[in-house]
C-alpha positions as a LaTeX table, in Angstrom:
\begin{tabular}{lrrr}
\hline
Residue & $x$ (\AA) & $y$ (\AA) & $z$ (\AA) \\
\hline
Unk1 & $-21.76$ & $-6.78$ & $-11.47$ \\
Unk2 & $-23.54$ & $-3.97$ & $-10.09$ \\
Unk3 & $-21.54$ & $-1.15$ & $-8.36$ \\
Unk4 & $-22.23$ & $-2.31$ & $-4.62$ \\
Unk5 & $-20.30$ & $-5.39$ & $-5.62$ \\
Unk6 & $-17.60$ & $-4.07$ & $-7.56$ \\
Unk7 & $-16.97$ & $-1.54$ & $-4.47$ \\
Unk8 & $-16.92$ & $-4.78$ & $-2.06$ \\
Unk9 & $-14.64$ & $-6.73$ & $-4.30$ \\
Unk10 & $-12.40$ & $-3.66$ & $-3.95$ \\
Unk11 & $-12.54$ & $-3.44$ & $-0.33$ \\
Unk12 & $-11.75$ & $-6.91$ & $-0.05$ \\
Unk13 & $-8.59$ & $-6.71$ & $-2.29$ \\
Unk14 & $-7.27$ & $-3.61$ & $-0.73$ \\
Unk15 & $-7.58$ & $-5.72$ & 2.75 \\
Unk16 & $-6.05$ & $-8.91$ & 1.18 \\
Unk17 & $-3.20$ & $-7.12$ & $-0.66$ \\
Unk18 & $-1.14$ & $-6.87$ & 2.64 \\
Unk19 & $-1.01$ & $-10.48$ & 2.44 \\
Unk20 & $-0.85$ & $-10.85$ & $-1.16$ \\
Unk21 & 0.59 & $-7.83$ & $-2.95$ \\
Unk22 & $-0.17$ & $-9.42$ & $-6.35$ \\
Unk23 & $-3.80$ & $-8.48$ & $-6.26$ \\
Unk24 & $-4.50$ & $-5.46$ & $-8.39$ \\
Unk25 & $-6.14$ & $-3.35$ & $-5.66$ \\
Unk26 & $-5.56$ & $-0.17$ & $-7.34$ \\
Unk27 & $-6.90$ & $-1.04$ & $-10.26$ \\
Unk28 & $-9.95$ & $-2.44$ & $-8.82$ \\
Unk29 & $-10.46$ & 0.60 & $-6.44$ \\
Unk30 & $-10.14$ & 2.94 & $-9.49$ \\
Unk31 & $-13.34$ & 0.61 & $-11.45$ \\
Unk32 & $-15.17$ & 0.95 & $-8.05$ \\
Unk33 & $-14.68$ & 4.75 & $-8.27$ \\
Unk34 & $-15.74$ & 4.63 & $-12.09$ \\
Unk35 & $-18.90$ & 2.81 & $-11.15$ \\
Unk36 & $-19.71$ & 5.66 & $-8.42$ \\
Unk37 & $-21.23$ & 8.64 & $-10.25$ \\
Unk38 & $-21.34$ & 10.85 & $-7.59$ \\
Unk39 & $-18.72$ & 12.62 & $-5.45$ \\
Unk40 & $-20.39$ & 11.21 & $-2.14$ \\
Unk41 & $-20.12$ & 7.70 & $-3.43$ \\
Unk42 & $-16.41$ & 8.28 & $-4.18$ \\
Unk43 & $-15.88$ & 10.21 & $-0.70$ \\
Unk44 & $-17.59$ & 7.13 & 1.01 \\
Unk45 & $-15.40$ & 4.66 & $-1.18$ \\
Unk46 & $-12.03$ & 6.40 & $-0.34$ \\
Unk47 & $-13.04$ & 6.21 & 3.70 \\
Unk48 & $-13.67$ & 2.50 & 2.81 \\
Unk49 & $-10.36$ & 1.73 & 1.09 \\
Unk50 & $-8.46$ & 3.74 & 4.06 \\
Unk51 & $-10.42$ & 1.54 & 6.40 \\
Unk52 & $-9.57$ & $-1.42$ & 4.50 \\
Unk53 & $-6.02$ & $-0.67$ & 3.97 \\
Unk54 & $-5.41$ & 0.21 & 7.76 \\
Unk55 & $-7.01$ & $-3.13$ & 8.75 \\
Unk56 & $-5.07$ & $-5.22$ & 6.19 \\
Unk57 & $-1.96$ & $-3.95$ & 7.88 \\
Unk58 & $-3.36$ & $-4.49$ & 11.41 \\
Unk59 & $-4.13$ & $-8.37$ & 10.85 \\
Unk60 & $-0.95$ & $-8.75$ & 9.12 \\
Unk61 & 1.04 & $-7.20$ & 11.95 \\
Unk62 & $-0.76$ & $-9.28$ & 14.42 \\
Unk63 & $-0.17$ & $-12.93$ & 12.36 \\
Unk64 & 3.95 & $-11.79$ & 12.39 \\
Unk65 & 3.73 & $-10.77$ & 16.25 \\
Unk66 & 2.25 & $-14.34$ & 17.02 \\
Unk67 & 4.71 & $-15.89$ & 15.26 \\
Unk68 & 2.52 & $-17.41$ & 12.36 \\
Unk69 & 4.07 & $-20.06$ & 10.88 \\
Unk70 & 2.99 & $-19.16$ & 7.54 \\
Unk71 & 4.66 & $-15.86$ & 7.30 \\
Unk72 & 7.70 & $-17.57$ & 8.97 \\
Unk73 & 7.97 & $-19.78$ & 6.17 \\
Unk74 & 7.61 & $-17.59$ & 3.72 \\
Unk75 & 10.51 & $-15.23$ & 5.21 \\
Unk76 & 12.15 & $-18.61$ & 5.41 \\
Unk77 & 11.91 & $-19.82$ & 1.80 \\
Unk78 & 12.78 & $-16.43$ & $-0.07$ \\
Unk79 & 15.84 & $-15.16$ & 0.91 \\
Unk80 & 15.84 & $-11.83$ & $-0.90$ \\
Unk81 & 12.22 & $-11.37$ & 1.16 \\
Unk82 & 14.21 & $-12.00$ & 4.53 \\
Unk83 & 17.01 & $-9.48$ & 3.47 \\
Unk84 & 14.83 & $-6.86$ & 2.45 \\
Unk85 & 12.68 & $-7.21$ & 5.68 \\
Unk86 & 16.13 & $-7.01$ & 7.72 \\
Unk87 & 17.25 & $-3.90$ & 5.83 \\
Unk88 & 13.97 & $-1.99$ & 6.51 \\
Unk89 & 13.88 & $-2.78$ & 10.07 \\
Unk90 & 17.05 & $-1.44$ & 10.36 \\
Unk91 & 16.28 & 1.62 & 8.70 \\
Unk92 & 13.41 & 2.03 & 10.81 \\
Unk93 & 14.84 & 1.89 & 14.24 \\
Unk94 & 17.02 & 4.72 & 13.37 \\
Unk95 & 14.64 & 6.95 & 11.71 \\
Unk96 & 12.01 & 9.06 & 14.20 \\
Unk97 & 9.38 & 11.69 & 12.69 \\
Unk98 & 9.22 & 12.47 & 9.23 \\
Unk99 & 11.77 & 10.16 & 8.15 \\
Unk100 & 9.51 & 7.16 & 9.36 \\
Unk101 & 6.04 & 8.65 & 8.39 \\
Unk102 & 7.48 & 9.15 & 4.97 \\
Unk103 & 9.11 & 5.67 & 4.71 \\
Unk104 & 5.28 & 4.48 & 5.85 \\
Unk105 & 3.55 & 6.53 & 2.98 \\
Unk106 & 6.18 & 5.73 & 0.20 \\
Unk107 & 5.82 & 2.23 & 1.09 \\
Unk108 & 2.19 & 2.43 & 0.17 \\
Unk109 & 3.16 & 3.13 & $-3.43$ \\
Unk110 & 5.88 & 0.63 & $-3.93$ \\
Unk111 & 4.48 & $-2.73$ & $-5.12$ \\
Unk112 & 4.93 & $-5.52$ & $-2.23$ \\
Unk113 & 6.02 & $-2.67$ & 0.02 \\
Unk114 & 3.09 & $-2.47$ & 2.52 \\
Unk115 & 4.00 & $-6.30$ & 2.97 \\
Unk116 & 7.26 & $-6.10$ & 3.70 \\
Unk117 & 6.81 & $-2.85$ & 5.63 \\
Unk118 & 4.51 & $-5.19$ & 7.94 \\
Unk119 & 6.83 & $-8.23$ & 7.85 \\
Unk120 & 9.37 & $-5.64$ & 9.16 \\
Unk121 & 7.54 & $-3.80$ & 11.78 \\
Unk122 & 6.12 & $-7.23$ & 12.93 \\
Unk123 & 9.38 & $-8.89$ & 13.30 \\
Unk124 & 11.04 & $-6.04$ & 15.07 \\
Unk125 & 10.87 & $-5.76$ & 18.97 \\
Unk126 & 9.98 & $-2.03$ & 18.56 \\
Unk127 & 6.35 & $-0.90$ & 19.69 \\
Unk128 & 3.91 & $-0.93$ & 17.01 \\
Unk129 & 1.85 & 1.91 & 18.31 \\
Unk130 & 3.88 & 4.00 & 16.35 \\
Unk131 & 3.62 & 2.10 & 13.19 \\
Unk132 & 0.11 & 1.92 & 13.47 \\
Unk133 & $-0.37$ & 5.88 & 13.68 \\
Unk134 & 1.73 & 5.89 & 10.74 \\
Unk135 & $-0.18$ & 3.53 & 8.35 \\
Unk136 & $-3.63$ & 5.07 & 9.47 \\
Unk137 & $-1.94$ & 8.21 & 7.94 \\
Unk138 & $-0.08$ & 6.68 & 4.71 \\
Unk139 & $-3.90$ & 4.61 & 4.28 \\
Unk140 & $-5.56$ & 7.75 & 4.21 \\
Unk141 & $-3.01$ & 9.22 & 1.81 \\
Unk142 & $-2.93$ & 6.16 & $-0.51$ \\
Unk143 & $-7.00$ & 6.14 & $-0.65$ \\
Unk144 & $-7.34$ & 9.87 & $-1.01$ \\
Unk145 & $-4.65$ & 9.38 & $-4.07$ \\
Unk146 & $-6.17$ & 6.07 & $-5.53$ \\
Unk147 & $-9.86$ & 7.57 & $-5.62$ \\
Unk148 & $-9.05$ & 11.01 & $-6.59$ \\
Unk149 & $-7.14$ & 9.65 & $-9.77$ \\
Unk150 & $-9.83$ & 7.65 & $-10.92$ \\
Unk151 & $-12.43$ & 9.92 & $-10.21$ \\
Unk152 & $-10.71$ & 12.91 & $-11.98$ \\
Unk153 & $-9.94$ & 10.82 & $-15.46$ \\
Unk154 & $-13.76$ & 9.90 & $-15.07$ \\
Unk155 & $-14.78$ & 13.76 & $-15.13$ \\
Unk156 & $-12.13$ & 14.36 & $-17.98$ \\
Unk157 & $-13.32$ & 11.42 & $-20.48$ \\
Unk158 & $-16.18$ & 10.26 & $-21.41$ \\
Unk159 & $-15.80$ & 6.64 & $-21.61$ \\
Unk160 & $-15.21$ & 4.34 & $-18.83$ \\
Unk161 & $-12.90$ & 2.34 & $-20.64$ \\
Unk162 & $-10.69$ & 4.98 & $-21.33$ \\
Unk163 & $-10.69$ & 6.15 & $-17.86$ \\
Unk164 & $-9.66$ & 2.96 & $-16.31$ \\
Unk165 & $-7.00$ & 2.69 & $-18.97$ \\
Unk166 & $-5.38$ & 6.34 & $-18.30$ \\
Unk167 & $-6.02$ & 5.94 & $-14.32$ \\
Unk168 & $-4.28$ & 2.44 & $-14.39$ \\
Unk169 & $-1.52$ & 3.90 & $-16.87$ \\
Unk170 & $-1.19$ & 6.98 & $-14.54$ \\
Unk171 & $-0.94$ & 4.89 & $-11.34$ \\
Unk172 & 1.89 & 2.25 & $-12.57$ \\
Unk173 & 3.86 & 5.31 & $-13.60$ \\
Unk174 & 3.69 & 7.03 & $-10.44$ \\
Unk175 & 4.69 & 3.73 & $-8.80$ \\
Unk176 & 7.41 & 3.09 & $-11.26$ \\
Unk177 & 8.75 & 6.74 & $-10.27$ \\
Unk178 & 8.85 & 5.87 & $-6.79$ \\
Unk179 & 10.35 & 2.54 & $-7.27$ \\
Unk180 & 13.12 & 4.31 & $-9.09$ \\
Unk181 & 13.69 & 6.82 & $-6.40$ \\
Unk182 & 13.93 & 4.66 & $-3.57$ \\
Unk183 & 16.11 & 2.48 & $-5.55$ \\
Unk184 & 18.38 & 5.41 & $-6.18$ \\
Unk185 & 18.16 & 6.53 & $-2.22$ \\
Unk186 & 19.18 & 2.79 & $-1.19$ \\
Unk187 & 22.30 & 3.20 & $-3.74$ \\
Unk188 & 23.38 & 6.25 & $-2.54$ \\
Unk189 & 23.16 & 5.08 & 1.22 \\
Unk190 & 25.00 & 1.93 & 0.56 \\
Unk191 & 27.56 & 4.16 & $-1.29$ \\
Unk192 & 27.96 & 6.36 & 1.69 \\
Unk193 & 28.33 & 3.50 & 4.10 \\
Unk194 & 31.39 & 2.04 & 2.24 \\
\hline
\end{tabular}
């Protein structure tokens, strides 16, 4: 596969992981970065990743708002997912400003967080304009992060396979840390609410 096809595949994965969070979009973006040898290519890829990420949110949000039967079936058959969506909706309606922005950004780093957030916003009665602005910001942050991670590792190591392994390990470690922090915060809020 040539670099153009790998970049196209990475962009499609980023777009699609709003719907299918098991797609390894971060790994594919890192692989695409390793196939772009110049800084300009990495910057162009980062811009494409940010746009694809935002468009994925926009498409899923519109599907949920229009009452897509497949999305509703997904919620109906998975009570844990429905509970997460309801919890996130409640939290989102009570937060404004930086807390809401941080939540949307952090959701990008949590596996399936982006999907649950899109479902929560799509099922809420609030306007989605604020969310779309925050989603654009989160897409820029995540795209900058994942492309920089791949690009820096490609400069530190002489082999692509080692750069890929280190980048994926670092991305997984960061996501795991974010998940642990989110779970700890959720437990603290649950204990405080008692």
